C-alpha positions as CSV (number, residue, x, y, z in Angstrom):
1,X,1.8,-32.4,25.8
2,X,3.1,-29.1,26.7
3,X,0.9,-26.9,24.1
4,X,-1.6,-27.0,21.0
5,X,-1.1,-24.8,18.7
6,X,-3.8,-23.8,16.5
7,X,-4.7,-22.0,13.4
8,X,-8.1,-20.9,11.5
9,X,-7.2,-20.4,8.2
10,X,-8.8,-18.6,5.2
11,X,-7.0,-17.7,1.7
12,X,-3.6,-16.4,3.3
13,X,-1.2,-18.7,2.0
14,X,1.6,-17.2,2.0
15,X,1.2,-15.8,5.5
16,X,0.4,-18.9,6.7
17,X,3.6,-20.5,5.6
18,X,5.4,-18.2,7.5
19,X,3.2,-18.3,10.4
20,X,4.1,-22.2,10.5
21,X,7.7,-21.6,10.2
22,X,8.0,-19.1,13.2
23,X,5.6,-21.7,15.1
24,X,7.9,-24.6,14.3
25,X,10.8,-22.6,15.3
26,X,9.3,-21.1,19.0
27,X,8.4,-25.1,19.6
28,X,12.0,-26.8,19.1
29,X,12.7,-28.5,22.3
30,X,8.9,-28.4,23.4
31,X,6.2,-31.2,23.4
32,X,3.7,-29.8,20.9
33,X,1.6,-29.9,18.1
34,X,0.2,-28.0,15.2
35,X,-3.4,-28.1,14.4
36,X,-4.5,-26.2,11.0
37,X,-8.5,-25.9,10.1
38,X,-8.5,-24.7,6.8
39,X,-11.8,-22.8,6.0
40,X,-12.4,-23.7,2.4
41,X,-9.4,-21.6,1.2
42,X,-9.1,-21.7,-2.8
43,X,-5.3,-20.2,-2.5
44,X,-3.7,-23.7,-2.0
45,X,-3.4,-23.3,1.1
46,X,-4.3,-27.0,2.3
47,X,-1.9,-28.3,-0.4
48,X,0.9,-26.2,0.8
49,X,0.6,-27.6,4.3
50,X,0.6,-31.0,3.1
51,X,3.3,-30.3,1.1
52,X,5.9,-28.6,3.2
53,X,4.6,-29.1,6.8
54,X,4.0,-33.0,6.8
55,X,3.9,-33.1,10.7
56,X,0.6,-30.2,10.9
57,X,-2.4,-31.8,11.8
58,X,-4.7,-30.5,8.9
59,X,-8.5,-30.0,9.5
60,X,-10.1,-29.5,5.7
61,X,-13.6,-27.7,6.0
62,X,-15.8,-28.0,2.6
63,X,-17.1,-24.5,3.6
64,X,-16.1,-21.6,5.9
65,X,-17.2,-22.2,9.1
66,X,-16.1,-18.9,10.5
67,X,-13.6,-18.2,13.4
68,X,-15.4,-19.8,16.4
69,X,-16.8,-23.4,14.8
70,X,-13.6,-23.8,13.2
71,X,-11.6,-23.2,16.6
72,X,-13.9,-25.6,18.4
73,X,-13.1,-28.2,15.8
74,X,-9.8,-28.2,16.6
75,X,-10.2,-27.7,20.3
76,X,-12.1,-30.8,20.5
77,X,-8.9,-32.8,19.1
78,X,-6.2,-30.9,20.9
79,X,-4.0,-32.4,23.7
80,X,-1.9,-30.3,24.7
81,X,-2.0,-28.6,28.6
82,X,-1.8,-25.5,26.8
83,X,-4.3,-24.5,24.1
84,X,-2.8,-21.4,21.8
85,X,-5.2,-20.0,19.6
86,X,-3.1,-17.8,16.8
87,X,-3.9,-16.2,13.6
88,X,-2.6,-17.5,10.6
89,X,-1.4,-13.9,9.8
90,X,1.0,-13.5,12.3
91,X,4.9,-14.5,13.4
92,X,5.8,-15.2,16.5
93,X,9.7,-14.8,18.1
94,X,11.7,-18.1,18.9
95,X,10.8,-17.3,22.9
96,X,7.3,-16.8,22.5
97,X,5.4,-19.5,23.8
98,X,8.6,-20.5,26.1
99,X,7.6,-16.6,28.3
100,X,3.8,-17.3,28.1
101,X,4.0,-20.4,29.7
102,X,6.2,-19.9,32.6
103,X,3.8,-16.7,32.9
104,X,1.1,-19.2,33.7
105,X,2.8,-21.3,35.5
106,X,4.0,-18.9,37.8
107,X,0.8,-16.7,38.2
108,X,-1.9,-19.4,38.8
109,X,-4.9,-17.1,39.1
110,X,-4.3,-16.5,34.9
111,X,-6.8,-18.5,33.1
112,X,-5.7,-17.2,29.7
113,X,-3.0,-14.4,28.5
114,X,-1.8,-12.9,25.7
115,X,1.2,-11.4,24.5
116,X,2.3,-7.9,23.1
117,X,1.6,-7.3,19.6
118,X,2.9,-4.8,16.8
119,X,1.8,-3.7,13.4
120,X,4.3,-4.9,10.8
121,X,5.3,-1.3,10.9
122,X,6.4,-1.9,14.4
123,X,3.7,-0.1,16.1
124,X,2.0,-1.0,18.9
125,X,-1.3,-2.8,18.0
126,X,-3.9,-1.7,20.5
127,X,-6.7,-4.4,20.2
128,X,-4.1,-6.7,22.2
129,X,-5.6,-5.3,25.4
130,X,-9.2,-4.3,25.7
131,X,-11.8,-3.9,28.0
132,X,-15.4,-5.0,27.7
133,X,-17.7,-3.3,25.6
134,X,-20.3,-2.6,28.4
135,X,-22.9,0.1,26.9
136,X,-20.6,3.5,27.6
137,X,-17.3,1.8,26.2
138,X,-18.4,0.4,23.1
139,X,-20.7,4.0,22.6
140,X,-17.0,6.0,23.1
141,X,-15.4,3.7,20.7
142,X,-18.2,3.6,18.1
143,X,-18.4,7.4,18.5
144,X,-14.6,8.2,17.9
145,X,-14.0,9.4,21.5
146,X,-12.0,7.1,22.4
147,X,-9.6,7.7,19.6
148,X,-9.7,11.7,20.4
149,X,-8.8,11.2,24.2
150,X,-7.0,8.1,24.2
151,X,-5.2,8.8,27.6
152,X,-8.2,9.8,29.3
153,X,-9.4,7.0,31.6
154,X,-13.1,8.3,30.9
155,X,-13.4,7.8,27.0
156,X,-9.6,5.4,26.3
157,X,-11.5,2.3,27.7
158,X,-11.8,0.1,25.0
159,X,-8.1,-0.3,24.0
160,X,-6.8,0.9,27.5
161,X,-5.0,3.4,25.8
162,X,-4.0,5.2,28.7
163,X,-1.9,2.6,30.1
164,X,2.0,1.4,29.5
165,X,2.4,-1.2,26.6
166,X,5.6,-1.9,28.3
167,X,4.1,-3.4,31.5
168,X,2.3,-6.4,32.1
169,X,-1.3,-6.5,33.7
170,X,-5.1,-8.0,34.8
171,X,-7.3,-6.8,31.6
172,X,-10.5,-7.5,30.6
173,X,-9.6,-9.2,27.1
174,X,-7.2,-9.9,24.8
175,X,-7.1,-9.9,21.1
176,X,-8.3,-13.2,19.6
177,X,-5.0,-13.5,17.1
178,X,-3.4,-14.8,20.5
179,X,-5.0,-16.4,23.2
180,X,-2.9,-18.8,25.3
181,X,-5.6,-20.4,27.5
182,X,-5.2,-23.5,30.3
183,X,-6.9,-26.7,29.5
184,X,-8.5,-26.7,32.4
185,X,-10.3,-23.4,32.0
186,X,-11.3,-24.8,28.5
187,X,-12.8,-28.0,30.4
188,X,-14.8,-25.7,32.5
189,X,-16.5,-23.0,30.3
190,X,-16.1,-24.8,26.9
191,X,-15.6,-23.3,23.2
192,X,-16.1,-20.1,21.6
193,X,-19.6,-19.0,21.3
194,X,-20.5,-20.1,17.3
195,X,-23.2,-16.9,17.3
196,X,-19.9,-15.0,16.5
197,X,-19.1,-15.6,13.1
198,X,-16.0,-13.5,13.3
199,X,-15.3,-10.7,16.0
200,X,-16.5,-10.7,19.1
201,X,-16.0,-14.4,20.2
202,X,-12.8,-13.8,21.8
203,X,-14.3,-10.8,24.0
204,X,-17.1,-13.2,25.1
205,X,-14.1,-16.0,25.7
206,X,-12.4,-13.5,28.0
207,X,-15.8,-12.9,29.8
208,X,-16.6,-16.0,30.3
209,X,-13.2,-16.8,31.7
210,X,-13.5,-14.2,33.8
211,X,-17.1,-15.5,35.3
212,X,-15.3,-18.4,35.9
213,X,-13.4,-17.0,38.6
214,X,-10.0,-17.0,36.9
215,X,-7.9,-13.6,35.3
216,X,-7.1,-12.3,32.3
217,X,-3.4,-11.4,31.7
218,X,-1.4,-8.4,29.1
219,X,2.1,-9.8,29.1
220,X,4.5,-7.3,27.5
221,X,7.9,-10.1,28.2
222,X,7.5,-11.4,24.2
223,X,5.6,-9.8,21.2
224,X,4.7,-10.9,17.8
225,X,3.9,-9.4,14.3
226,X,0.2,-9.6,13.1
227,X,-0.7,-8.9,9.8
228,X,-4.2,-7.6,11.2
229,X,-6.9,-8.5,8.8
230,X,-5.1,-10.5,6.0
231,X,-8.2,-12.9,6.0
232,X,-10.9,-10.7,6.2
233,X,-9.3,-9.1,2.7
234,X,-9.9,-12.0,0.9
235,X,-13.4,-12.5,2.0
236,X,-16.8,-10.9,0.7
237,X,-17.7,-9.9,4.4
238,X,-18.6,-6.1,5.6
239,X,-15.7,-6.0,8.0
240,X,-17.4,-2.8,9.8
241,X,-20.7,-4.1,9.8
242,X,-19.8,-7.5,11.0
243,X,-17.6,-5.7,13.6
244,X,-20.4,-3.7,14.9
245,X,-22.7,-6.5,14.5
246,X,-20.9,-8.3,17.0
247,X,-20.5,-5.6,19.3
248,X,-24.3,-5.3,19.6
249,X,-24.8,-8.8,19.7
250,X,-22.1,-8.9,23.5
251,X,-23.8,-6.4,24.3
252,X,-27.0,-7.8,24.3
253,X,-26.1,-11.5,25.5
254,X,-24.3,-9.3,28.9
255,X,-25.8,-6.4,29.2
256,X,-29.3,-7.2,28.3
257,X,-31.1,-5.4,31.1
258,X,-29.6,-2.3,29.8
259,X,-31.9,-1.0,27.4
260,X,-30.4,2.4,27.2
261,X,-26.8,0.9,26.8
262,X,-28.1,-0.9,23.7
263,X,-29.9,2.2,22.3
264,X,-26.9,4.2,22.8
265,X,-24.7,1.8,21.0
266,X,-27.1,1.7,18.3
267,X,-26.9,5.7,18.0
268,X,-23.2,5.3,17.8
269,X,-23.1,3.1,15.5
270,X,-26.0,4.9,12.8
271,X,-23.3,8.4,13.6
272,X,-20.3,6.4,13.1
273,X,-21.5,5.2,9.1
274,X,-23.2,9.0,8.6
275,X,-19.5,10.1,9.2
276,X,-18.5,7.5,6.7
277,X,-21.3,8.2,4.2
278,X,-20.3,12.4,4.8
279,X,-16.7,11.3,4.6
280,X,-17.2,9.5,1.2
281,X,-19.2,12.2,-0.4
282,X,-16.4,15.2,0.3
283,X,-14.1,13.4,-2.0
284,X,-15.7,13.6,-5.3
285,X,-16.9,17.1,-3.9
286,X,-13.3,18.3,-3.6
287,X,-11.9,16.8,-6.5
288,X,-14.5,19.1,-8.9
289,X,-13.8,21.9,-7.0
290,X,-9.7,21.5,-7.5
291,X,-10.9,20.7,-11.3
292,X,-13.2,23.7,-11.6
293,X,-10.0,25.9,-10.0
294,X,-7.7,24.6,-12.0
295,X,-9.6,25.1,-15.7
296,X,-9.9,28.8,-14.4
297,X,-6.1,28.8,-13.5
298,X,-5.6,27.7,-17.1
299,X,-7.6,30.6,-18.6
300,X,-5.7,33.4,-16.9
301,X,-2.6,31.7,-17.9
302,X,-3.4,31.2,-21.8
303,X,-4.4,34.7,-21.4
304,X,-1.1,35.8,-20.2
305,X,0.6,34.0,-22.6
306,X,-1.3,35.2,-25.6
307,X,-1.6,38.8,-24.8
308,X,1.1,39.5,-22.6
309,X,-1.3,40.6,-19.6
310,X,-4.7,39.6,-18.0
311,X,-7.6,41.6,-17.7
312,X,-7.7,42.3,-21.6
313,X,-11.6,41.6,-21.9
314,X,-14.1,43.9,-20.7
315,X,-15.0,43.7,-17.4
316,X,-18.6,41.5,-17.9
317,X,-16.8,39.0,-19.5
318,X,-15.0,37.8,-16.4
319,X,-17.6,36.1,-13.9
320,X,-18.2,34.1,-16.9
321,X,-14.6,33.3,-18.6
322,X,-13.4,32.3,-15.0
323,X,-16.3,29.9,-14.0
324,X,-18.3,28.7,-17.3
325,X,-16.0,26.5,-19.0
326,X,-14.8,24.8,-15.5
327,X,-18.4,24.3,-14.9
328,X,-18.6,22.8,-18.4
329,X,-15.7,20.3,-17.9
330,X,-16.7,19.4,-14.5
331,X,-20.5,18.7,-15.4
332,X,-19.2,16.4,-18.1
333,X,-16.6,14.3,-15.9
334,X,-19.5,13.9,-13.3
335,X,-21.5,12.7,-16.0
336,X,-18.8,10.1,-17.2
337,X,-18.2,9.4,-13.2
338,X,-15.1,10.7,-12.7
339,X,-15.8,12.0,-9.4
340,X,-17.0,8.9,-8.1
341,X,-16.1,5.7,-9.4
342,X,-12.8,6.9,-11.4
343,X,-11.8,9.9,-9.2
344,X,-8.0,9.2,-10.3
345,X,-8.5,8.2,-13.7
346,X,-6.1,10.3,-15.7
347,X,-7.3,8.9,-18.9
348,X,-10.7,9.8,-18.3
349,X,-9.7,13.2,-17.4
350,X,-8.1,13.8,-20.3
351,X,-11.5,12.7,-22.0
352,X,-13.5,15.1,-20.2
353,X,-11.1,17.7,-20.9
354,X,-11.6,17.7,-24.7
355,X,-15.0,16.7,-24.6
356,X,-15.3,20.0,-22.6
357,X,-13.6,22.0,-24.4
358,X,-15.3,20.8,-27.8
359,X,-18.7,22.5,-26.2
360,X,-17.0,25.0,-25.0
361,X,-15.7,26.1,-28.4
362,X,-19.2,25.9,-29.6
363,X,-20.7,27.9,-27.0
364,X,-17.8,30.8,-28.1
365,X,-19.1,30.2,-31.7
366,X,-22.6,30.8,-31.1
367,X,-21.9,33.7,-28.5
368,X,-20.5,36.6,-29.7
369,X,-20.3,38.4,-27.4
370,X,-17.6,35.8,-25.3
371,X,-15.6,35.0,-28.7
372,X,-12.8,37.0,-27.6
373,X,-10.0,34.8,-28.8
374,X,-10.0,31.0,-29.9
375,X,-6.5,30.7,-29.3
376,X,-6.8,31.5,-25.5
377,X,-9.3,28.5,-25.4
378,X,-6.9,26.4,-27.7
379,X,-4.1,27.4,-25.0
380,X,-6.3,26.4,-22.0
381,X,-7.2,23.9,-23.1
382,X,-4.1,22.3,-23.7
383,X,-2.8,23.5,-20.6
384,X,-5.9,21.9,-19.1
385,X,-5.3,18.6,-21.0
386,X,-1.9,18.8,-18.4
387,X,-3.4,20.0,-15.7
388,X,-6.3,18.0,-14.6
389,X,-4.8,14.5,-15.7
390,X,-1.3,15.7,-14.0
391,X,-2.6,16.0,-10.4
392,X,-4.5,12.8,-10.4
393,X,-1.1,10.8,-11.8
394,X,0.9,12.9,-8.6
395,X,-1.5,11.4,-6.5
396,X,-1.9,8.2,-7.6
397,X,2.3,7.9,-7.6
398,X,2.7,9.7,-4.1
399,X,0.2,7.0,-2.9
400,X,2.0,4.4,-4.0
401,X,5.1,5.3,-3.2
402,X,4.7,6.2,0.2
403,X,1.5,3.8,1.1
404,X,1.6,0.4,2.1
405,X,-1.7,-0.1,1.4
406,X,-1.6,0.3,-2.3
407,X,-1.6,-3.0,-4.3
408,X,-1.1,-1.3,-7.3
409,X,2.6,-1.4,-9.0
410,X,4.6,2.0,-9.8
411,X,7.8,3.0,-11.3
412,X,8.5,5.2,-8.7
413,X,10.9,2.4,-6.5
414,X,10.7,2.8,-3.0
415,X,14.1,3.2,-1.6
416,X,15.0,-0.4,-0.2
417,X,17.1,-1.9,2.3
418,X,17.6,-5.7,2.0
419,X,18.5,-7.3,5.5
420,X,20.9,-10.1,5.0
421,X,23.3,-10.6,2.2
422,X,24.1,-14.2,2.4
423,X,23.1,-16.3,-0.7
424,X,19.1,-16.2,0.5
425,X,19.2,-11.8,0.1
426,X,21.2,-12.1,-3.0
427,X,18.3,-14.4,-4.9
428,X,16.1,-11.8,-3.5
429,X,18.2,-9.1,-5.2
430,X,18.1,-10.9,-8.3
431,X,14.6,-12.1,-8.4
432,X,13.8,-8.1,-8.0
433,X,15.8,-7.2,-10.6
434,X,14.0,-9.8,-13.0
435,X,10.9,-7.8,-12.4
436,X,10.2,-4.5,-14.0
437,X,7.2,-3.3,-12.3
438,X,8.0,-4.2,-8.5
439,X,8.4,-0.6,-7.5
440,X,12.0,-1.5,-5.4
441,X,14.7,0.8,-5.4
442,X,17.5,-1.4,-3.8
443,X,19.7,1.4,-1.9
444,X,21.7,-1.2,0.0
445,X,22.2,-4.3,2.0
446,X,22.2,-4.7,5.8
447,X,24.3,-7.2,7.2
448,X,23.8,-8.9,10.7
449,X,27.4,-7.4,12.0
450,X,29.3,-4.2,10.9
451,X,32.2,-6.3,9.7
452,X,31.8,-5.2,6.2
453,X,30.3,-2.1,5.8
454,X,31.1,-0.2,2.7
455,X,31.7,-3.3,0.9
456,X,29.8,-4.9,-2.4
457,X,27.7,-7.6,-2.8
458,X,26.4,-8.7,-6.3
459,X,26.7,-4.7,-7.1
460,X,25.1,-3.5,-4.4
461,X,27.0,-1.9,-1.0
462,X,26.6,-3.1,2.5
463,X,25.5,-0.3,4.1
464,X,25.0,-0.6,7.9
465,X,24.2,-3.5,10.4
466,X,21.3,-4.9,11.9
467,X,22.5,-2.3,15.2
468,X,22.8,1.1,13.2
469,X,19.7,-0.3,10.4
470,X,17.8,3.1,12.1
471,X,20.3,5.5,11.4
472,X,20.6,4.5,7.7
473,X,16.5,4.2,7.5
474,X,16.9,8.1,8.2
475,X,20.0,9.1,6.4
476,X,19.0,7.4,3.3
477,X,15.2,8.4,3.4
478,X,14.2,4.4,2.9
479,X,10.8,3.3,2.9
480,X,10.8,-0.3,2.9
481,X,13.1,-2.9,4.7
482,X,12.6,-6.4,3.0
483,X,13.8,-9.1,5.7
484,X,15.4,-12.5,4.5
485,X,14.5,-14.9,6.9
486,X,17.0,-17.2,6.2
487,X,19.7,-14.9,7.7
488,X,17.9,-13.6,11.0
489,X,15.9,-14.7,13.5
490,X,12.4,-13.9,14.3
491,X,13.5,-12.6,17.7
492,X,15.9,-10.5,16.0
493,X,13.3,-9.4,13.1
494,X,10.8,-8.1,15.9
495,X,14.0,-6.5,17.2
496,X,14.8,-4.3,14.5
497,X,11.1,-3.5,13.5
498,X,10.5,-3.0,17.4
499,X,13.5,-0.2,17.7
500,X,11.9,1.5,14.5
501,X,8.3,2.4,15.8
502,X,8.1,5.9,14.9
503,X,9.2,5.7,11.4
504,X,7.5,6.2,8.5
505,X,9.2,2.7,6.9
506,X,6.9,-0.6,5.7
507,X,8.6,-3.9,6.7
508,X,8.6,-6.6,4.3
509,X,9.4,-10.3,5.0
510,X,10.4,-12.6,2.5
511,X,9.6,-16.6,3.4
512,X,12.3,-19.3,3.2
513,X,10.4,-20.3,0.0
514,X,11.7,-17.0,-1.4
515,X,8.1,-17.0,-3.3
516,X,6.8,-13.7,-2.4
517,X,7.4,-10.5,-0.3
518,X,4.7,-10.4,2.6
519,X,4.1,-6.7,3.5
520,X,1.5,-5.2,5.6
521,X,-1.3,-5.4,3.0
522,X,0.2,-6.5,0.1
523,X,2.2,-9.8,-0.9
524,X,4.2,-9.4,-4.6
525,X,4.9,-12.3,-6.4
526,X,9.0,-12.7,-6.9
527,X,8.9,-15.4,-9.8
528,X,9.1,-13.2,-12.7
529,X,6.2,-13.7,-15.3
530,X,7.3,-15.1,-19.2
531,X,6.7,-11.6,-21.5
532,X,5.2,-13.8,-24.1
533,X,2.4,-11.7,-25.4
534,X,0.6,-11.9,-28.8
535,X,-0.5,-8.1,-29.0
536,X,1.6,-5.4,-27.5
537,X,0.1,-2.4,-26.4
538,X,2.3,0.1,-28.4
539,X,0.9,-1.4,-31.4
540,X,-2.7,-0.5,-30.9
541,X,-4.1,2.5,-32.8
542,X,-5.8,4.0,-30.2
543,X,-2.6,4.1,-27.5
544,X,-0.3,5.2,-30.2
545,X,-3.1,8.0,-31.2
546,X,-3.2,9.7,-27.3
547,X,0.8,9.0,-27.1
548,X,1.3,11.4,-30.5
549,X,-1.5,13.4,-29.2
550,X,0.3,14.0,-25.9
551,X,4.3,14.4,-27.0
552,X,2.6,17.2,-29.8
553,X,0.8,18.9,-26.7
554,X,3.6,19.1,-24.6
555,X,6.0,19.2,-26.9
556,X,4.4,22.6,-28.5
557,X,3.8,24.0,-25.1
558,X,7.1,23.7,-23.7
559,X,8.5,25.4,-26.8
560,X,6.1,28.1,-26.6
561,X,7.6,28.6,-23.4
562,X,11.2,27.8,-23.7
563,X,12.2,29.6,-27.1
564,X,11.6,33.0,-25.8
565,X,12.9,32.5,-22.4
566,X,15.8,30.9,-24.1
567,X,16.7,33.7,-26.9
568,X,16.3,36.2,-23.5
569,X,18.6,34.8,-21.5
570,X,21.2,33.9,-24.2
571,X,20.9,37.5,-25.1
572,X,21.8,38.6,-21.5
573,X,24.6,36.2,-21.3
574,X,23.2,33.8,-18.9
575,X,23.6,30.7,-21.0
576,X,25.5,29.8,-23.4
577,X,25.0,28.6,-27.0
578,X,25.0,24.8,-27.6
579,X,24.3,24.2,-24.0
580,X,21.9,21.5,-22.5
581,X,19.1,23.4,-23.3
582,X,19.5,24.1,-26.3
583,X,20.1,20.3,-26.9
584,X,16.1,19.9,-25.4
585,X,14.9,22.6,-27.1
586,X,16.4,20.5,-30.6
587,X,15.1,17.6,-28.8
588,X,11.3,19.1,-28.6
589,X,11.6,19.9,-32.2
590,X,12.0,16.2,-33.0
591,X,9.3,15.5,-30.4
592,X,6.8,17.9,-32.3
593,X,7.9,16.6,-35.8
594,X,7.1,13.2,-34.7
595,X,10.9,11.6,-35.0
596,X,10.9,11.1,-31.3
597,X,8.9,10.9,-28.4
598,X,9.2,11.8,-24.8
599,X,8.8,8.3,-23.5
600,X,10.3,5.5,-25.7
601,X,13.3,3.1,-26.4
602,X,16.7,3.6,-25.7
603,X,18.2,3.6,-29.4
604,X,16.3,4.1,-33.1
605,X,18.0,0.9,-33.5
606,X,15.1,-1.1,-31.2
607,X,12.1,1.4,-31.5
608,X,12.1,0.8,-35.4
609,X,12.7,-3.1,-35.1
610,X,15.9,-3.5,-37.1
611,X,16.8,-6.5,-34.3
612,X,14.2,-8.5,-36.7
613,X,11.6,-8.4,-33.4
614,X,8.4,-6.3,-33.1
615,X,8.0,-2.7,-33.2
616,X,9.0,-1.4,-29.6
617,X,8.3,2.7,-30.2
618,X,10.2,5.7,-31.1
619,X,13.4,6.5,-29.3
620,X,12.6,8.3,-26.1
621,X,13.8,11.3,-24.4
622,X,13.6,9.2,-21.3
623,X,12.2,5.5,-21.2
624,X,12.2,2.4,-18.7
625,X,15.8,1.8,-19.8
626,X,17.1,5.4,-19.2
627,X,14.9,5.6,-15.8
628,X,16.6,2.1,-14.7
629,X,20.4,2.3,-16.3
630,X,22.8,1.4,-13.9
631,X,26.9,0.5,-14.7
632,X,25.8,-3.4,-14.3
633,X,22.6,-3.4,-16.3
634,X,22.8,-6.4,-18.3
635,X,21.5,-6.6,-22.2
636,X,19.0,-9.0,-21.5
637,X,17.6,-6.6,-18.6
638,X,17.6,-3.9,-20.7
639,X,15.5,-6.2,-23.4
640,X,13.2,-6.8,-20.6
641,X,12.0,-3.2,-19.7
642,X,11.9,-2.7,-23.2
643,X,9.4,-5.3,-24.1
644,X,7.5,-4.5,-20.4
645,X,7.1,-0.9,-21.8
646,X,6.2,-2.3,-25.6
647,X,3.5,-4.6,-23.6
648,X,2.3,-2.4,-21.2
649,X,2.6,1.2,-22.7
650,X,-0.3,3.9,-21.8
651,X,-0.8,7.5,-21.2
652,X,0.0,6.9,-17.1
653,X,3.1,4.7,-17.5
654,X,4.4,7.4,-20.2
655,X,3.5,10.2,-17.4
656,X,4.7,7.8,-14.4
657,X,8.1,7.4,-16.6
658,X,8.7,11.0,-17.2
659,X,7.7,11.9,-13.6
660,X,10.5,9.7,-12.4
661,X,12.8,10.6,-15.1
662,X,12.1,14.3,-13.4
663,X,12.9,13.6,-9.9
664,X,16.2,11.8,-11.0
665,X,17.4,15.1,-12.9
666,X,16.3,17.0,-9.7
667,X,18.4,14.6,-7.8
668,X,21.4,14.7,-9.8
669,X,21.2,11.0,-10.1
670,X,22.5,10.8,-13.7
671,X,23.0,13.0,-16.9
672,X,20.6,14.8,-18.5
673,X,18.1,11.9,-20.0
674,X,17.3,13.9,-23.5
675,X,21.1,13.5,-24.0
676,X,21.1,9.4,-24.0
């Protein structure tokens, strides 16, 4: 037998399925075997392997044995001339195994080798070739000098960042996510050291290979994708602690004579932990300072709005007026853990503002020397009620929109391309449209050739081919690219990703089962869930009270600003009577009176339950249907959007919908939302 492929899995079923599919393709025409050791997963991994990959040898462990012990179980049963340890959160090219085996055949002095590894965004994964963590190398890695000076041969030795990733050469060690070993080497040095639970065992194995007289090589001629750290995220391990603990164990095992080196390493770990603590401490501090500044600005703006100018108070008052209200709000926020556990909690911030201004009003009542204007306090409170929750909502929305790492859904749909416009690509599109909150705004299809560019498939334009996908990404400001693996080879997928290494794009894969979208740090279920609920959020008295308060406060604020400005602009002839601004102001009047809402359903008939269904809210200035409106939006999808909104309505959701409507208006993507 040519090759034994060994995978240790822990709770990454979707990734494992994709990995096994790509490995099966790479093994075609070869005599090989696949052994999966499942470390007591509870996500259905073992059941999936038995059902979909009956040819795979499955070893089920009743407990999480760790990486080393689990691999050793499989190594003892493997029969191949070459042994490959590979992570379940990887994807290999069709030629990967052949290229690696040919390299070992033509380089008999090499006992163990690893290939080029890419991150899901196409960037080079640094740990795929490394130096041993000698005391100095470990210290420079731990203290951060290797990251500060990556091109330095003195400081950048841990990940060999001063070497060309597009060349092959001998190294100290390769990544444990892909290690191909000769059988005779394994028989000489044995398996992985089980003293390492996770991390460090690959370094130790490579060290022992070199100690036995063999070389370790990095091979750039083929590449894989590694969704790094997926198993760790699904465990209760402290990843940083385990990593540096493994580094200490390695140094103590192989460099125990160097007490100074171990001391340096422990010092580096301490400094790294201290830096992490300072970073965590600065975040709540910055949030509190921002809130303090915003409350002060709200006081200044309120004074200007009410009096027409600032500095209307005595000079002695301003140090107090501009600081005490903000300090009061921040102190109440700190007591409610707004700056620790709930730093971006918009609703908690709104409650903090209400409580803070209640206390401020009481203080003004007793401190007559500062009771200049209750109206100013009221206006500044209304402004703060918008500003403090507002910046949190913007940060959350922006983070979701631009960060692959976020697991939360958002209405700010990522501008998305689907690569593959055949049956499976169209099915992906259909499933994306069937879900309300996946956050994908499909801009177009990418075909395998350029012959059909400009045509439409399922109402979506074919905007490019795999050859010019980089140009399409730039021109259309794409943030997500979804590959249908049925229509493009894994080598083709890696080729597209490899050509896009400097683009800020999230690349995602849909396995052949079409069950999920696999991304860098997120898996999105594609099967829609039934919207059958006993109670909708829109029915809850607290939700309706908050929604009504928000509608009233914001509409009054806008009317206070817009009505005088509109009167002035109409007097000088800049705007005409009956224009869009008139319509918008009239709509604000209806919202202030409670007849409409900023966010709601498309028509009054739906909102008042005249279809015989549940109450879904007032007619909205905008809403889920309005911000997702397109020419081919069918009635059942409109109803799904309306039901989703009623089921999940919240203050945060309302603000997200409004922000998306404003962005669409600024981009001129449709008519004014208040004209719907």
